[in-house]
matplotlib code that plots the C-alpha trace (Angstrom):
import matplotlib.pyplot as plt

x = [-27.8, -27.2, -28.2, -24.7, -23.3, -25.8, -24.8, -21.2, -21.8, -23.9, -21.2, -18.6, -20.7, -21.4, -17.7, -16.9, -19.5, -18.2, -14.6, -15.7, -17.6, -14.6, -12.3, -14.7, -14.8, -11.0, -10.8, -13.2, -11.2, -8.0, -9.6, -11.0, -7.5, -5.9, -8.5, -7.9, -4.1, -4.5, -6.7, -4.4, -1.3, -3.1, -4.3, -0.8, 0.7, -1.9, -1.2, 2.5, 2.1, -0.2, 2.4, 5.2, 3.1, 2.1, 5.8, 7.1, 4.4, 4.3, 8.1, 8.0, 5.3, 7.3, 10.4, 8.6, 7.0, 10.4, 12.0, 9.2, 9.7, 13.5, 12.8, 10.3, 12.8, 15.5, 13.1, 12.2, 15.9, 16.6, 13.5, 14.2, 11.8, 11.3, 10.4, 8.2, 10.1, 9.6, 8.5, 12.1, 13.2, 10.4, 11.5, 15.1, 13.9, 14.8, 13.1, 13.2, 15.4, 15.7, 16.5, 18.9, 19.9, 22.4, 25.7, 27.9, 30.9, 34.6, 34.3, 37.8, 39.2, 42.0, 40.7, 38.4, 34.7, 31.8, 29.3, 26.6, 26.6, 26.4, 23.2, 24.0, 22.5, 19.2, 17.7, 14.2, 12.6, 15.2, 18.1, 21.6, 22.8, 25.0, 26.6, 27.0, 25.9, 27.7, 29.3, 32.8, 35.4, 39.1, 40.9, 42.0, 39.5, 39.8, 41.7, 40.5, 42.6, 40.4, 36.7, 36.0, 37.1, 36.4, 35.8, 39.4, 40.5, 38.8, 38.2, 37.7, 34.3, 35.9, 37.6, 34.6, 32.5, 35.0, 34.2, 30.5, 31.2, 32.8, 29.6, 30.4, 27.9, 28.8, 27.3, 28.1, 27.8, 28.4, 29.5, 26.0, 25.8, 25.8, 28.7, 26.4, 25.4, 29.0, 30.0, 27.2, 28.3, 31.9, 30.8, 29.1, 32.3, 33.6, 30.7, 29.8, 32.4, 32.5, 31.0, 32.6, 31.7, 32.9, 32.8, 31.4, 33.7, 32.2, 29.5, 26.1, 24.4, 21.1, 17.5, 18.5, 19.5, 22.9, 23.4, 23.1, 23.4, 24.5, 25.3, 25.7, 22.5, 20.7, 20.4, 18.6, 18.7, 18.3, 18.2, 19.9, 22.0, 19.8, 21.8, 18.7, 18.0, 21.7, 21.9, 18.7, 20.0, 23.3, 21.8, 19.7, 22.4, 25.9, 27.3, 24.0, 23.6, 23.6, 26.9, 29.2, 32.1, 30.3, 32.5, 35.8, 38.3, 39.7, 42.3, 45.7, 47.9, 45.0, 45.8, 49.2, 47.4, 46.0, 42.2, 42.4, 44.4, 43.4, 46.0, 46.9, 49.4, 52.9, 54.8, 55.3, 52.2, 52.6, 53.2, 50.1, 48.5, 48.2, 44.8, 43.9, 43.3, 45.7, 44.5, 42.0, 44.4, 48.1, 49.0, 50.8, 49.3, 50.7, 48.9, 47.5, 46.5, 43.1, 41.6, 38.7, 36.8, 38.2, 37.1, 35.1, 36.2, 35.3, 36.1, 39.4, 39.7, 39.2]
y = [58.4, 61.9, 62.2, 63.4, 60.1, 58.1, 59.9, 59.3, 55.6, 55.4, 57.3, 54.9, 51.9, 53.5, 54.1, 50.6, 49.2, 51.4, 50.3, 46.7, 47.1, 48.9, 46.1, 43.5, 45.4, 45.6, 41.8, 41.2, 43.5, 41.8, 38.4, 39.6, 40.9, 37.6, 35.7, 38.1, 37.7, 34.0, 33.8, 36.1, 34.1, 30.8, 32.1, 33.3, 30.0, 28.1, 30.3, 29.8, 26.0, 26.1, 28.0, 25.7, 22.6, 24.1, 24.4, 21.2, 18.6, 18.7, 18.4, 15.5, 13.7, 14.2, 12.9, 9.9, 9.2, 9.4, 7.2, 4.6, 4.8, 4.2, 1.2, -0.2, 0.4, -1.4, -4.2, -4.5, -4.5, -7.3, -9.3, -12.6, -12.6, -13.2, -10.1, -10.5, -10.4, -7.4, -7.9, -7.6, -10.2, -12.6, -12.2, -13.2, -16.2, -14.5, -15.3, -11.8, -10.3, -12.5, -10.6, -13.0, -13.1, -10.2, -11.5, -9.9, -8.0, -8.9, -12.7, -13.4, -16.9, -18.2, -21.7, -23.0, -22.5, -24.9, -22.2, -24.8, -25.3, -21.6, -19.6, -16.4, -16.6, -17.4, -20.6, -20.1, -23.4, -25.3, -24.5, -24.3, -20.7, -20.7, -18.4, -16.7, -13.2, -12.8, -14.8, -15.8, -14.8, -14.5, -11.4, -10.5, -9.5, -9.7, -6.8, -3.9, -4.5, -7.3, -7.3, -10.5, -13.8, -16.7, -20.3, -21.2, -18.9, -21.1, -18.0, -18.6, -17.4, -16.7, -13.7, -12.6, -12.3, -9.8, -7.6, -8.0, -6.7, -3.6, -2.9, -4.6, -6.2, -9.6, -11.6, -15.3, -17.8, -21.5, -23.9, -24.2, -20.4, -19.8, -18.1, -15.3, -14.6, -14.8, -12.2, -10.0, -10.2, -9.5, -6.4, -5.0, -4.9, -2.1, 0.2, -0.6, 0.3, -1.9, -4.7, -8.2, -11.2, -14.4, -17.9, -20.4, -23.4, -25.6, -27.2, -26.0, -23.1, -24.1, -24.0, -24.4, -20.7, -20.3, -16.6, -15.3, -11.6, -10.9, -8.0, -8.1, -9.8, -9.9, -12.5, -12.7, -16.1, -15.8, -18.1, -15.7, -12.5, -9.6, -6.3, -4.4, -6.6, -6.5, -2.7, -2.4, -4.8, -3.0, 0.5, -0.7, -2.6, -1.3, 0.2, -0.5, 1.1, -2.3, -3.4, -3.2, -1.6, 0.1, 2.3, 0.6, -0.2, -3.7, -4.8, -3.4, -5.8, -8.1, -8.2, -9.8, -13.0, -15.3, -15.5, -19.3, -18.9, -18.2, -15.9, -16.9, -15.9, -16.8, -14.5, -10.7, -8.9, -7.8, -4.1, -2.1, -0.6, 3.2, 4.4, 1.0, 0.2, -2.1, -5.6, -5.5, -7.2, -6.5, -10.1, -10.7, -13.1, -15.7, -17.7, -21.0, -23.3, -25.0, -27.6, -26.7, -28.7, -28.7, -25.6, -25.7, -23.7, -20.1, -16.8, -15.2, -12.8, -9.1]
z = [79.3, 77.7, 74.0, 73.1, 74.5, 72.4, 69.3, 69.9, 70.3, 67.2, 65.3, 66.5, 65.5, 62.1, 61.6, 62.6, 60.2, 57.4, 58.1, 58.0, 54.8, 53.3, 54.4, 53.0, 49.7, 49.7, 50.3, 47.5, 45.2, 46.1, 45.5, 42.1, 41.2, 42.1, 40.0, 37.1, 37.4, 37.6, 34.6, 32.7, 33.6, 32.9, 29.5, 28.6, 29.6, 27.6, 24.6, 25.0, 25.3, 22.2, 20.2, 21.2, 20.5, 17.1, 16.3, 17.9, 17.4, 13.5, 13.5, 16.0, 14.0, 10.8, 12.4, 13.8, 10.4, 8.7, 11.3, 10.8, 7.0, 7.5, 9.7, 7.2, 4.4, 6.3, 7.0, 3.3, 2.4, 4.8, 4.1, 2.2, -0.7, -4.4, -6.4, -9.4, -12.7, -15.0, -18.6, -19.8, -17.2, -18.3, -21.9, -20.9, -18.9, -15.6, -12.3, -11.0, -8.3, -5.1, -1.9, -0.3, 3.4, 4.1, 5.3, 8.0, 6.6, 6.5, 7.1, 5.8, 5.3, 3.2, 2.7, -0.1, 0.7, -0.3, -1.1, -1.7, 2.1, 2.9, 3.3, 1.5, -1.9, -3.7, -2.2, -3.6, -4.6, -2.7, -5.0, -3.7, -3.0, -6.0, -7.0, -3.7, -3.0, 0.4, 3.2, 3.9, 1.3, 0.7, 2.0, -1.5, -4.1, -7.9, -9.3, -11.5, -14.7, -15.9, -15.9, -17.9, -16.5, -18.9, -17.7, -18.5, -15.7, -13.1, -11.1, -7.4, -6.1, -2.7, -4.3, -6.3, -3.1, -1.8, -4.8, -4.1, -0.6, -2.2, -4.1, -7.4, -9.6, -11.1, -14.0, -13.8, -16.6, -16.9, -19.6, -21.1, -21.9, -25.6, -27.3, -28.3, -24.7, -23.5, -26.2, -25.0, -21.4, -22.4, -24.3, -21.3, -19.3, -21.6, -20.6, -17.0, -14.3, -11.2, -13.3, -13.6, -15.8, -14.3, -15.7, -13.1, -13.5, -10.7, -12.8, -14.0, -12.2, -10.5, -11.7, -15.4, -15.5, -17.0, -16.5, -13.0, -11.9, -8.3, -6.1, -2.3, -1.0, -4.4, -7.1, -10.5, -12.3, -16.1, -19.1, -21.4, -21.3, -21.9, -22.0, -20.9, -17.9, -16.9, -17.1, -15.1, -12.4, -12.4, -12.0, -9.1, -7.2, -8.0, -4.7, -3.0, 0.4, 2.2, 0.6, 3.7, 1.8, -1.1, -3.2, -2.1, -4.8, -5.2, -2.6, -3.5, -5.5, -6.3, -10.0, -9.1, -8.1, -10.8, -10.4, -9.8, -6.6, -3.0, -1.5, 2.0, 4.7, 3.8, 1.4, 0.9, -0.4, -4.1, -4.8, -4.2, -7.3, -7.3, -6.1, -4.6, -0.9, 1.0, 2.0, 4.8, 7.2, 7.9, 7.1, 3.9, 1.3, -1.0, -3.7, -2.4, -5.1, -4.8, -7.0, -9.4, -12.0, -15.5, -17.4, -20.6, -23.7, -23.7, -25.4, -24.6, -21.7, -22.2]

ax = plt.figure().add_subplot(projection="3d")
ax.plot(x, y, z, "-o")
ax.set_aspect("equal")
plt.show()
C-alpha cells in the first residue's frame, strides 16, 4: 500500500479519535453542568424551605401552644373542684370558692323547682346544692330597680338563677344571719352594679354557713358577711366569661312581678322597661303563686 494512503488512514483515525474525545469531553461537561444546576436548584430550594420554615414554624408552635393553653383554661373552668380559701376568706369563715358543674343555658320552666335535687351548685362534703348556681330557671329574672330582697319577700330562687345566667353575682343569707351582716350586705348593693342580695326563705343554708356568694357555676359559703371577701368574689365573677348570657340586662318587665311569684304563660306581658331586653320567649307571662316557707323578720328592702 502506498505511503500516502497509509497517512490518509492514520489521519482519518486520528480525526475520529479526536472527535470521540471531544464528544466525550462535551458529555462530561454537560453532565457536570447538569450536576451544577441540580446542586444550585436543590440548594436554592432548601434555602427557600428553610426561610419559609423559619417564618412559619415559630408561628405554628406559638398558635399550638396558645390553643393548648385555651383548652387547659377551659378545662380548669369546667373542672368541679374546691379552691383553697384566702386569708380573708378564712377570717370570714368561708370555705373558699367551689367550682360547680356548669349548667347548660336557657333551661326555662315556669313550675317550682326543688333545687336540693338538682346538681348545679356546691355539693362538696355531701351538702345539698343550695343555693343554686345554675340549672333550670324561670323565664323571667328579677328586675333591676331593687337589689336587696329581704326574707319577707320570699324571693323565688328560680328567678334569681336567671340573673346568674346574665352574669350577676348574688349574696344569699338565711334567717340565722346577724342583723349586722344583713346591713353590711344591703350596704354593698349601693356600690356594686349587677349585684343582688337575696334572703333564702326555704330554711337554713347548708354546712352551717349562713351567707353564700354565688355566680354562674361558682359558690363560696361563708359564716359572716365580709365586704372585702364579697368585693373580691364580685370582681372575679361578675359577668364571667362562662356565664351564658353575660352582660345581659334583666328580662323586660321583670320588676312588674313580685319576687315571690313565678311568672307563667297566661296573661299579657307587663310593659317592657326602657333599656331592658324582652323575655327570652315570645310567650306572655303571668304571676303564678307558689308556696314558700314562712319568712323570718328582716330589714326593710332597699
